[in-house]
FISEDO-212673 format. One record per residue (C-alpha): z negated, y, x; residue in one letter. Coordinates in steps of 0.1 Angstrom, whole numbers, padded with zeros to 4 digits, always signed. Layout:
N
ZYXA ...
This chain:
515
-0352+0975-1876M -0385+0992-1882S -0397+1009-1851L -0433+1000-1860S -0427+0962-1858N -0406+0947-1830Q -0411+0911-1843N -0378+0893-1838L -0381+0878-1873F -0381+0913-1888V -0347+0920-1872A -0333+0887-1884L -0347+0891-1919R -0332+0926-1922E -0298+0911-1914A -0299+0888-1944F -0271+0896-1970P -0280+0917-2000E -0274+0887-2022N -0303+0864-2013L -0289+0837-2037D -0258+0832-2016A -0256+0801-1995V -0272+0804-1960A -0271+0768-1948V -0252+0738-1961E -0259+0705-1945T -0231+0680-1938D -0248+0658-1964E -0244+0684-1991G -0279+0699-1992Q -0278+0737-1998V -0303+0764-1988F -0299+0800-2000T -0311+0830-1980W -0339+0832-2005R -0349+0797-1997D -0351+0806-1960L -0372+0836-1968D -0396+0817-1990R -0397+0786-1969G -0406+0805-1937T -0432+0825-1957A -0449+0794-1968R -0450+0779-1933L -0461+0812-1918A -0489+0814-1943N -0499+0779-1934L -0501+0788-1897L -0520+0820-1905A -0545+0800-1926S -0555+0779-1896L -0574+0807-1879G -0554+0804-1847L -0562+0826-1817P -0540+0855-1806E -0509+0842-1787G -0515+0806-1799A -0487+0781-1790R -0470+0759-1816V -0455+0729-1798A -0427+0711-1817V -0410+0678-1810Q -0391+0668-1841V -0356+0657-1851E -0331+0684-1860K -0334+0697-1896S -0331+0729-1915V -0369+0727-1920E -0374+0725-1883A -0354+0757-1880M -0376+0773-1906M -0407+0763-1886L -0393+0782-1856Y -0387+0813-1877L -0421+0809-1894A -0438+0808-1860T -0421+0841-1851L -0430+0855-1885R -0467+0846-1881A -0467+0861-1846G -0473+0829-1827Y -0455+0814-1797V -0429+0787-1803F -0427+0758-1778L -0397+0735-1784P -0398+0701-1768L -0368+0677-1762N -0369+0649-1787T -0362+0624-1758A -0394+0632-1740Y -0418+0602-1736Q -0456+0601-1736S -0462+0610-1699A -0439+0641-1703E -0456+0652-1735I -0490+0647-1720E -0480+0672-1692Y -0466+0698-1716F -0495+0697-1740L -0520+0698-1711G -0502+0727-1695N -0494+0748-1725A -0526+0740-1745E -0510+0745-1779P -0532+0751-1809A -0507+0733-1831V -0485+0703-1825V -0457+0691-1849V -0442+0657-1842C -0421+0632-1862T -0440+0608-1885P -0430+0578-1864R -0444+0594-1832N -0478+0604-1846L -0495+0572-1834S -0490+0582-1798W -0487+0620-1800V -0520+0625-1818A -0542+0609-1792P -0525+0630-1765I -0529+0662-1785A -0566+0654-1791K -0572+0647-1754A -0556+0681-1746C -0578+0699-1771G -0551+0706-1797T -0570+0711-1830P -0541+0708-1855H -0514+0681-1856V -0487+0679-1883F -0457+0657-1889T -0422+0667-1900L -0394+0642-1906G -0357+0651-1908E -0359+0637-1944D -0385+0664-1953R -0413+0639-1951S -0446+0646-1933G -0478+0666-1936T -0463+0700-1926L -0443+0706-1957L -0469+0690-1979E -0495+0715-1967R -0471+0744-1967A -0462+0739-2004M -0497+0750-2013H -0492+0784-1998H -0476+0816-2011E -0439+0822-2008S -0444+0858-1996E -0456+0869-1962H -0457+0902-1943A -0445+0895-1907P -0471+0899-1881A -0470+0931-1860Q -0455+0925-1826R -0442+0946-1797E -0410+0939-1779A -0430+0928-1748S -0450+0902-1768D -0444+0866-1761L -0422+0848-1786A -0413+0814-1770A -0420+0792-1740I -0391+0770-1727L -0400+0744-1701Y -0375+0740-1673T -0382+0717-1644S -0381+0727-1607G -0369+0704-1579T -0405+0696-1570T -0406+0678-1604G -0432+0702-1618R -0420+0717-1651S -0423+0755-1655K -0426+0773-1687G -0403+0803-1690A -0419+0830-1711M -0395+0848-1734L -0404+0878-1754T -0393+0892-1788H -0374+0918-1768G -0357+0893-1746N -0344+0873-1776L -0334+0903-1797L -0315+0921-1770S -0294+0890-1762N -0287+0883-1799A -0275+0919-1805R -0253+0919-1774V -0236+0886-1783L -0232+0897-1819K -0210+0926-1807D -0194+0909-1777Y -0183+0878-1796W -0172+0898-1827G -0195+0882-1853W -0183+0891-1888R -0207+0898-1917R -0199+0885-1952P -0172+0907-1967G -0156+0914-1933E -0124+0894-1934E -0143+0867-1953G -0173+0866-1929G -0181+0840-1903D -0192+0805-1909V -0209+0787-1880L -0206+0749-1876L -0240+0741-1860H -0238+0708-1842A -0262+0714-1813L -0298+0702-1808P -0323+0730-1815I -0348+0724-1787F -0330+0745-1761H -0314+0779-1756V -0279+0771-1768H -0286+0756-1802G -0319+0774-1810L -0313+0809-1798F -0276+0815-1792V -0263+0797-1822A -0290+0803-1848I -0297+0839-1838H -0259+0846-1838G -0255+0834-1874A -0287+0850-1887L -0283+0884-1872I -0248+0886-1887S -0258+0872-1921G -0234+0843-1915S -0235+0810-1933R -0241+0778-1913M -0227+0743-1918I -0255+0722-1904W -0252+0688-1887M -0284+0671-1879N -0265+0648-1855R -0231+0654-1839F -0203+0630-1851D -0169+0640-1838P -0150+0629-1869R -0173+0646-1893R -0173+0677-1872A -0135+0679-1872I -0135+0674-1910A -0158+0704-1914R -0140+0727-1889L -0115+0736-1917S -0144+0754-1935Q -0159+0771-1904A -0149+0800-1881T -0172+0796-1851V -0182+0765-1832F -0205+0762-1802M -0207+0730-1781G -0214+0715-1747V -0183+0700-1729P -0193+0665-1740T -0187+0675-1777L -0152+0688-1769Y -0143+0657-1750V -0154+0635-1779R -0134+0655-1804M -0103+0654-1782L -0106+0616-1785A -0101+0618-1823E -0065+0617-1837P -0076+0639-1866S -0081+0669-1842L -0051+0692-1845G -0040+0727-1855R -0044+0720-1892Q -0080+0710-1887A -0089+0743-1871V -0067+0766-1892R -0097+0788-1902R -0114+0788-1868M -0119+0821-1849R -0139+0811-1819L -0148+0780-1798F -0176+0785-1773I -0187+0761-1745S -0217+0762-1723G -0248+0744-1709S -0226+0724-1684A -0194+0730-1665P -0162+0726-1687L -0136+0706-1667L -0103+0725-1665P -0085+0695-1679E -0106+0697-1711T -0099+0734-1713F -0062+0728-1711V -0062+0698-1734A -0081+0717-1761W -0057+0746-1760R -0026+0723-1762E -0041+0703-1792R -0055+0731-1812T -0039+0764-1801G -0074+0778-1793H -0087+0788-1759T -0123+0778-1754I -0146+0807-1744L -0169+0795-1716E -0201+0814-1709R -0232+0811-1686Y -0269+0813-1693G -0302+0798-1684M -0336+0791-1701S -0351+0819-1682E -0324+0845-1690T -0306+0835-1722L -0269+0844-1719M -0257+0863-1688L -0219+0862-1687T -0190+0854-1709S -0153+0850-1708N -0137+0878-1729P -0136+0874-1767Y -0112+0904-1770D -0079+0897-1753A -0078+0934-1744A -0107+0928-1720Q -0089+0900-1702G -0079+0863-1705E -0102+0834-1708R -0099+0815-1675R -0106+0778-1670A -0133+0771-1644G -0149+0806-1647T -0178+0819-1669V -0162+0854-1672G -0179+0888-1668F -0215+0900-1670P -0224+0908-1706L -0231+0945-1715P -0264+0956-1701G -0268+0925-1679V -0267+0928-1641G -0252+0899-1621V -0248+0899-1583R -0239+0874-1557V -0258+0877-1524H -0253+0859-1491L -0282+0841-1473D -0290+0873-1453D -0295+0893-1485G -0262+0913-1483T -0237+0914-1512P -0211+0887-1510A -0175+0901-1509P -0151+0889-1536A -0142+0853-1531G -0172+0845-1509E -0200+0821-1522I -0236+0831-1525G -0267+0829-1545G -0265+0844-1581I -0292+0870-1590E -0295+0887-1624V -0314+0914-1642T -0315+0928-1677G -0335+0931-1709P -0327+0894-1716N -0344+0881-1684V -0378+0864-1689F -0411+0880-1679T -0428+0852-1660A -0435+0815-1657Y -0464+0803-1678W -0496+0804-1656R -0476+0804-1624L -0479+0839-1609P -0471+0829-1574E -0440+0809-1585K -0429+0839-1605T -0431+0862-1575R -0411+0837-1554E -0382+0836-1579E -0377+0874-1581F -0363+0897-1553T -0382+0927-1540A -0361+0949-1563D -0368+0928-1594G -0337+0906-1597W -0342+0869-1608F -0329+0844-1583K -0311+0818-1606T -0308+0791-1580G -0272+0788-1589D -0244+0794-1564V -0212+0811-1572G -0186+0837-1564R -0168+0867-1580F -0130+0869-1577D -0111+0902-1572E -0109+0907-1610Q -0147+0903-1615G -0146+0868-1630Y -0177+0847-1620L -0173+0811-1610T -0203+0788-1607I -0195+0765-1577V -0227+0746-1574G -0265+0746-1579R -0291+0750-1552S -0320+0726-1554K -0298+0697-1564D -0299+0704-1601L -0277+0680-1621I -0264+0692-1656I -0255+0661-1676S -0242+0665-1711G -0257+0700-1713G -0292+0689-1702Y -0309+0699-1669N -0317+0669-1647V -0339+0673-1616Y -0335+0646-1590P -0369+0651-1575A -0385+0640-1608E -0364+0609-1610I -0369+0601-1573E -0406+0603-1578S -0405+0578-1607A -0383+0554-1587I -0405+0556-1556N -0434+0544-1577E -0417+0512-1586L -0427+0479-1568P -0407+0472-1536G -0391+0507-1534V -0395+0525-1500A -0375+0556-1509E -0347+0569-1530S -0322+0597-1535A -0305+0608-1567V -0273+0629-1567V -0250+0642-1593G -0214+0630-1595V -0185+0641-1618P -0182+0623-1651H -0154+0628-1676P -0177+0628-1707D -0210+0643-1695F -0197+0667-1668G -0221+0652-1643E -0243+0621-1642V -0270+0609-1618G -0265+0581-1593V -0295+0566-1576A -0295+0553-1541V -0326+0532-1532V -0340+0517-1500V -0362+0486-1504A -0394+0480-1485R -0392+0453-1458P -0390+0418-1473L -0390+0432-1508A -0362+0425-1533K -0351+0454-1555V -0324+0451-1581D -0305+0482-1592G -0302+0473-1628E -0339+0465-1630E -0347+0500-1615V -0327+0516-1643I -0344+0494-1669A -0378+0504-1656Q -0369+0541-1657L -0359+0539-1693K -0395+0531-1702T -0407+0562-1683R -0382+0590-1687L -0360+0606-1713A -0327+0589-1716N -0306+0619-1704F -0325+0617-1671K -0316+0580-1664I -0291+0575-1636P -0259+0558-1647K -0258+0536-1616R -0283+0525-1590C -0273+0512-1555F -0297+0494-1531V -0289+0502-1495V -0303+0496-1460G -0310+0533-1453D -0302+0568-1464L -0280+0592-1443P -0301+0618-1425R -0295+0648-1403N -0312+0654-1370T -0342+0669-1387M -0347+0638-1408G -0335+0654-1441K -0315+0632-1464V -0279+0643-1464Q -0272+0642-1501K -0238+0658-1496N -0227+0625-1480L -0240+0605-1509L -0222+0627-1534R -0189+0624-1514E -0194+0586-1512Q -0198+0582-1550H -0178+0611-1564K -0150+0589-1576G -0173+0564-1593L -0164+0575-1628F -0130+0589-1622A 
């Protein structure tokens, strides 16, 4: 890559194959995009953004359904030198109002059907430009972009310049924007390209990625897309995951990335077998714990051993089970070794290193680790140690061979189907409902989602609260992945001598609920 321009897009563009008319992306509905299409499409979108007279460092907030054009919008935002802000498609109005108010984007892109409620929020937050983009290529964004030139010189950027903001909630319920730079994203892409053995076209046929993940978080947007682009690899693109269709396309792919839920759903299909995965080179799992029984069942059915890895919104990928058998086996229940150039340590509460086998807080450092939380300097300082390591909030242990195991999460984080769910946010919503005195939300094991939330509610004196009605009310306020699967109404919550709710007892009480 040119030393004079550290824009991530420049590195990705330089990795395109020489033959720009080769297929870059093929959708599972048969639509084909060449590398030239990606180059020209991102140029038009970048020129559109540049024509708006946006200020330096302007944020582009995007809440749209998955599509190849949505990926192009991300790449165009990088290309034009602005900051990409992906938002989960499940977020509702109150959540969007917070994000737009906090990030103050200059541009908002939403689905055509959501324009009626997104536009007033954007206007109230001072956003001057609102566009629409549908997964069927409808909307004002592409209509406007078609009037712009199909060539664009990437904006000049340094490695330390901001490229994206990913919001990740804290246990207080307040969402924090993790600021990721061009250097953060590029360093991680290059490490994973080498560590996972990505093959360029012409190298043993080259890799083909079956992309079945959403593109509003790290796994689908950065790990999967960057991996394919920086190795010049073709993508088979699924706007929505369907286990039967995914299995049918595996015979044309070599790499698949998924959350545990996707593997569980494919295992439920009779069509999954060794013939279906005959060309596959690598299956990767992340974003939530992979149950050992899923790990074993997949190996028995397909002959492939899933590679589990560990990362965060703030840090991108941190550890990985080995790809190369010479570096060790892939072990169920572990997330492997620190990636090259990444520092991972486990410390006890007193700040001393945890001996092998002992559990402690996981701290990390490296060129992939984010710079700061958006407009939260004090919170940023709290989350880093005096010597500059990021405190992940996860709890784990190293074994004697150096494999890392995540054994829990501090701050009560629940990971359900690959999405982070923060109990404090849900408890706050429950406590606002009529008749509710207090509540506690805990995560319990679930065979499909890894974990799900269970709510335990105490009613006010003389009030009548129904658990099913509580869940129904939450569905009008919060994204669906945050909704507890069950709600129990009880007389009181278990507490310790200091008055703190003993969530460990609630977890123990309900741990077999979905067994």
